N, C-alpha and C positions, 0 to 999 in steps of 0.2 A: 261402722265406723271405721273411719281411715286414719292411719297414722304417717308420719314423717321423722326422720332422724337424720341430723346432719351435725358433723363437728367442725366447729370453726377452730382454726390456729392464729395465735397472737404472739408477738414477739416484739418487745418494745425497748427501744434503745438506753433506756434510763431504768433505775432500779424502781421507781413508783411511776405510777403514769394513770390517768382516766380517759378511756376511750369512749365516745359516743358510738354505740355499736346498732342504734335504732335502725338506720338503714339496711344494714346487713340482715338483721332479724326479719324486716318489712319483707326482703328478698325471698328469705327462706319461706315464709308465710305464703307469697306468692307462688313459689315453685311447689308448696305443699297441694295448692288447690282447694285448701280447706276453708270453708266460709262461717262456719259455727263450732267453736270447741275452745279448748284451751293451749296454750303454749308455754312451755317450761324451757327456762334458759339457765343452765347453772355452770359455774365454772368445776372443771375438773382436776384444779391444783389447789391445795392447802394453803397458798399464798397469794391467792388471787381472788376475784369477787366479782358478782355482777348484781348490781343495784339498780334502782330506779330515783331518779331526781331531776332537778332542773338542769339543764346545759349552760350555765353561766360561769364564765371564766373566774369572778371573785369566788363563788361558791366552791369551785375547785380548789382554789389556794384555802379556802377556809377548811376544807375536810383534810387537806395536806396539812395545815398547821395543828388542826385540831388532834387528828391521829398521831402526829410525832410528840405532841404533849402526852397523850395516854400511853404510848409506846413509843419512846424514841428508839432509833436506830442505833445509837452510839450510847455507851461505851457498851460494847459487844458482850462483856464478862458480866453484865447485869442480868442476862436471861441463862438459866440452866440449860435450855435446849441448845445453846450454841456450844457445842463441844468440837464436832467437826463442820459444824455450818456457822453462818453469821446472819441467820434470818429468823431469829426468835420473835423480832418485831414484827414481822411481816405476818407471821401466824395469828398473832393478836390482833392487827389490823384487818386481817380477814374475818374474824370472829366478828368483830363491832360493824363491818360493812356488809355482812352477809354473804351467803353462798350463791342463792337463786331468787329469780323474780318467776313469778307465773302472772300471766296476763289472758285475760278473755279476748277471745276472737268473736267478733261481731259483724255480720256481713261482709267478710273477707278482711276486715281490717284490725288492728291491733287497738282494743278498746283502753286507751290511754285517757287519763286526764289531760287538760290544755296546756300544762308545762312539763308533763311526765316524758322522760327519754331512758332509754335503757343504756346502761354503762358496764363496760368492764374495766373494774378497778386491778391494778398491778401492784405487788407490793414488794416483790422480789424478783425483779425484771431480768432483762438481757438473755433471756432464753426462750423457747417455743413452749407456749402451753395451749391445752385445749378448754374449748367451751363447747358444750352440748346444748343443741336446740331441738327439743321434741315437742311434736304438736299431734295432738288427739282432736277428732271431730267428725263432722260430716262437710 
């Protein structure tokens, strides 16, 4: 069995963002040389997410609106976590959107559904954060 590991780094200019990282993940798969196996992609920071969904701008705005209703950024005083930080909402948003994705690899390609794309979700941006890509297989 072969393994591949790579850390990706992201820094968004805004507090919240959704980045389609599918092409980057496909490049990692190509570099790995693995044709059959599994790919794990996970956010290494507690206020960021990796998830699979459709790459449609209206849907991204729906995520933003829905998440803001569930866990509004302000007032900061609503969160007990916000003593020295102001990111209590970002922790909750990450929990809802998820930490990682696992994707099957078949014949050297990501085995995704017709509209599925892999996204990095940022909920407390403006600083560098890591995403881990781990691929195992043959």
